[in-house]
Structures are given as structure tokens and as C-alpha cells.
C-alpha positions as CSV (number, residue, x, y, z in Angstrom):
1,M,-44.1,-1.5,-44.6
2,L,-47.2,-3.0,-42.6
3,L,-47.5,-6.4,-44.9
4,E,-43.6,-6.6,-44.9
5,K,-44.0,-6.8,-40.6
6,T,-47.2,-9.1,-41.1
7,T,-45.2,-11.5,-43.6
8,R,-42.2,-11.6,-41.3
9,M,-44.3,-12.0,-38.2
10,N,-46.5,-15.1,-40.0
11,F,-43.2,-16.3,-40.9
12,L,-41.3,-16.2,-37.6
13,F,-44.6,-17.9,-36.1
14,D,-44.0,-20.3,-38.7
15,F,-40.6,-21.5,-37.0
16,Y,-41.1,-20.4,-33.6
17,Q,-45.0,-21.4,-33.1
18,A,-43.5,-24.3,-30.8
19,L,-41.6,-22.3,-28.3
20,L,-45.0,-20.1,-27.2
21,T,-47.4,-20.5,-24.8
22,D,-51.3,-21.2,-25.7
23,K,-52.2,-18.2,-25.1
24,Q,-49.3,-16.4,-27.3
25,R,-49.9,-18.9,-29.9
26,S,-53.6,-18.5,-29.9
27,Y,-53.4,-14.2,-29.9
28,M,-50.6,-14.5,-32.7
29,E,-53.0,-16.8,-34.8
30,L,-56.1,-14.4,-34.8
31,Y,-54.1,-11.5,-35.4
32,Y,-52.1,-12.2,-37.9
33,L,-53.1,-15.4,-39.4
34,D,-57.0,-14.7,-39.3
35,D,-57.1,-10.7,-39.4
36,H,-58.9,-10.3,-36.0
37,S,-58.9,-6.6,-34.7
38,L,-57.7,-6.5,-31.1
39,G,-61.3,-5.0,-29.5
40,E,-62.3,-8.5,-31.4
41,I,-59.7,-11.0,-29.4
42,A,-60.0,-8.9,-26.3
43,E,-63.8,-9.8,-25.8
44,S,-63.1,-13.4,-27.4
45,Y,-60.7,-14.0,-24.1
46,G,-63.1,-11.2,-21.8
47,V,-59.8,-9.3,-21.6
48,S,-58.8,-5.8,-22.1
49,R,-58.1,-4.6,-25.5
50,Q,-55.0,-2.9,-23.9
51,A,-54.4,-6.4,-22.5
52,V,-54.0,-8.5,-26.0
53,Y,-52.2,-5.4,-27.2
54,D,-49.4,-6.0,-24.6
55,N,-49.5,-9.9,-25.5
56,I,-48.9,-9.4,-28.8
57,R,-46.2,-6.8,-29.1
58,R,-44.1,-8.9,-25.9
59,T,-44.5,-12.1,-27.9
60,E,-43.3,-10.6,-31.3
61,A,-40.2,-9.3,-29.4
62,M,-39.8,-12.8,-28.0
63,L,-40.1,-13.9,-31.5
64,E,-37.4,-11.3,-32.7
65,E,-35.4,-12.5,-30.5
66,Y,-35.7,-16.2,-31.6
67,E,-34.5,-15.2,-34.5
68,E,-32.1,-13.4,-33.9
69,K,-29.9,-16.3,-31.8
70,L,-31.6,-19.2,-34.4
71,C,-31.4,-17.8,-37.5
72,L,-34.2,-20.2,-38.8
73,L,-35.9,-17.2,-41.0
74,E,-32.4,-15.9,-42.3
75,K,-31.3,-19.5,-43.4
76,F,-34.7,-20.1,-45.0
77,Q,-34.2,-17.2,-47.1
78,Q,-30.6,-17.7,-47.8
79,R,-31.9,-21.6,-49.2
80,T,-35.2,-20.2,-51.3
81,Q,-32.7,-17.8,-52.7
82,M,-29.9,-20.4,-53.2
83,L,-31.8,-22.7,-55.3
84,L,-33.8,-20.3,-57.0
85,Q,-30.4,-19.3,-58.3
86,L,-29.4,-23.1,-58.9
87,T,-33.1,-23.7,-61.0
88,M,-32.8,-20.7,-63.2
89,G,-28.7,-21.6,-64.0
90,I,-30.0,-25.2,-65.2
91,T,-32.9,-23.5,-66.8
92,E,-31.1,-20.9,-68.6
93,Q,-28.1,-23.2,-69.0
94,S,-26.1,-20.0,-67.9
95,M,-24.5,-21.4,-64.8
96,T,-21.4,-24.8,-65.4
97,A,-21.8,-27.8,-64.0
98,E,-19.2,-26.8,-61.0
99,E,-21.3,-23.8,-60.0
100,Q,-23.8,-25.7,-59.9
101,L,-22.0,-28.1,-57.7
102,V,-20.4,-25.6,-55.3
103,L,-24.4,-24.4,-54.8
104,I,-25.4,-27.5,-53.7
105,E,-22.5,-28.0,-51.4
106,Q,-23.6,-24.9,-49.9
107,L,-26.9,-26.2,-49.4
108,K,-25.7,-29.2,-47.9
109,E,-23.8,-27.7,-45.3
110,W,-27.0,-25.4,-43.9
111,D,-28.8,-28.5,-43.5
């Protein structure tokens, strides 16, 4: 569960980091990407551990809100799944050319 949340937050951060403040971006990078503890981040910034915790939780909520509205991660996952399907269909020759074209058209619509 924790790994799933971390992975999800990393993806959401990748998609939406440009919408965050510098401090939010920095805290999220240190916590999720560099695996720093709340205490380490707090010490680096001269703030309380609670302040870092609150900032990270608010930022996580913001990222989830962005995803709810923009669906960039969901679309990415759908495209990835569709490309996998298409690749397997071609390499295993288990998909007709018509089925392949349908998937390609769906991919075009999403871009």
C-alpha cells in the first residue's frame, strides 16, 4: 500500500509539479524522490516536523485534485495499456490489422 501511494505520488508529481510552489516542489522531491524523513527536511529548512508534514499532506491533496480535474495520470495509464495491447497483438500476431487500426485511432483521439 505504501509503495503504491509513493508510486502514485511520484507520477502525479511528474505530471503536475509545474503547478506547485518552489517550497512544495522541494518538500515533495526530498520526501518522495530522495526518501528524506520529515525530520531531515524540517532540519534543512529550519521548520518543525509538523510544518513539513502539513505541507506535504496539503500538496498531496492538491495533486489528487489536479488529477481529478485533468486526468493526466489516468490517460497516461490508458495509453500505456493500449500500447502494450497493440504491441502484444502485433508480436504474437493475435490481432487483426483492423483491430490494430482501431487501437491506433483511439490513441490518436487521446493526443
